[in-house]
N, C-alpha and C positions, 0 to 999 in steps of 0.2 A: 145288712144282717138282721135277722129277726130278733126282737127284744128278748125272747126266751133264751136264745142262744147266747146273746150278750150277757144275760144274767147268769147263765151257766158258766160262762167264761170268768165273770167276776168272782163267783163262788169258788171256782177251781183255782184261780190265781191266789186269792186271799187265804183260802183254807188249805190249799195244797192237796186237793182231793180230786178224784175222777168224777165228774158230773155228767158224763155222756149218757148215762142211763136214767137221769133224773126225769120224773114225770110230775104232773101237777100234784099227785098224791104223795110224792116223796116227802117224808117227814124230815124236818130240819132241827128245830129247837128241841132239845132233850134227847135227840137221837144221834146227832153228830157231835162227838166230843170236841171237835175242832171249833165248833160254833159257840164261843164263850162271849162274855160281855165285850172284851177288847176286839175280838174279830168282828162282832156285830158293828161296832163303830167303824172299823176299817172297811167293811162291806158297804155301809151306808155312804161313806166318803167316796168310795169308788163308783157307786151307783149314781151319786150326784154328778160326778165328773163325766161318766160315760153317757148318761142319758140327759145331761144338761138340765138337771132338776135341782130344786132346793127343797129338801124334805123338812117339813115343820115337825120338830121333835114332839110337839103337843099332839100330833096326829098319829104318832107311832105307838103301837101296842104289841104285846108279845104274840098275839094271834097272827100278826103279819109275818112272823118267822116260824109259825107252826109247820107249814108245808111250803114246798117250792111254788105251788100254785098260788098260795096266799101272798107270798112275796112278789111273785110276778104280777098278780092283780093289783097289789099296792103300788107298784111302780108304773103300771100301765095306765091307771086312772089319771094321774097328772099329765100323762102324755096325750090323752085323748080329750082332755077338757079344753 
């Protein structure tokens, strides 16, 4: 399964929202009331599990959650390094 779809699945499951129409430009932080500080932590935990990543909290910035594309790029980079 493509990583974008996997990320949509994570967001859909954690936030309990329909992500089927999400595009790279879809705004997340500040636009989705479901995406609060606690849900961000849950999303990160699930991303680490699904993508077999260890996210360094020091590398995490609010801009990574501004759009779906930003978040996808953030998780893709460790996968391609």
